[in-house]
Residue, then its C-alpha position, 0 to 999 in steps of 0.5 A: m515771470r513778473l510779480q504783477e502777473m502773480i497779483g490776483l492769481a487764484v490760490y488752490e491747496v493740492e490736498e483737496g483741490n479747494e480754491i482758498g483765495t487770491i494773491v494780493d501781494v508778494m513778500l521779499d527779503s533784503n537778499w532779493k528773494i521772494t519769501g511768500i505771498e499775501l492772500e486777500s483778507k476779509s477783515f479791514f481793521t487788523s494789523h494781521v495778514k494771511v500769508v503763505a511761505w514760499e516753501d509751502i508753494v508747490a507750483y505756480g503758473e500763469d493761471a494759479v498758485m498751488i500750496r500744500s494745504k490750508e495749514s500752510i496759511v498763517k497769520a502774520e503781523s503786517d509790520h513785521i514783513p520786511y518788504t512787499f511788492l505792492l502794499g505795506k509799509n516797505k513796498l518796492k513798487e514806485l520806490q526810486v532807483l538811485t545810483t551810489t553816485g547820485t543819479i536817479l534812474g527812475r522808479i520800480s514799476d515791476v520786478y522779474f523772477d525766473q521760474k527756473l531759478g525759483n524765488t530769486i529776483v533777476a531784474l527790476e523794471i524801471s519807469d522814468g515817467l509816462v512821457t519817457d515810457l511812451i517814447e523810449g519804453r520802460k527799462w530793466l536793470p539786472c539785479s546784482e549783489e551790490m543792490s540794496i533796498g533802503e527806506n526811500a530808494v533802491m541803491v544800485p552801483a555807479m555803473s548801473e546806468e550802462r546796464l539798463q536795457k529795454a524792457i521786454n519779456i526777458v524772463n519766460g519761465 
């Protein structure tokens, strides 16, 4: 599943079956694990966001995400969230992917995770610009332990260029 596919999904709590909101972003840590989801918030002038920890997600599919209860929703200081996919101070989308030898592979356009593996990120979808995307298609790079998220780029091992593959729906959970 791609993180972009999770954005906009309805979130329900299983105790009473009530819809409690929609996903506006996904939170991650530096170990390439999804740590939770951020829900839409009505207040625009606050530094707090409504989040649900990954452990409180009971199930997720292509139509909805199910959480334990309304009590699973907590307020978090947005500046204290390590990484997000779409919004926030340390977002992954559009972050440059750079090898340790100084080769730019492109920018992150999406992130894949395997529903069978839980919350582990398995690959990055990389765009090398609109023209290249149209001619060659986007590429994906399998995640490895050597990859690290920096402030201005995702650093990947020197031989990552050879590991780039054509982006297809590789992970169907």
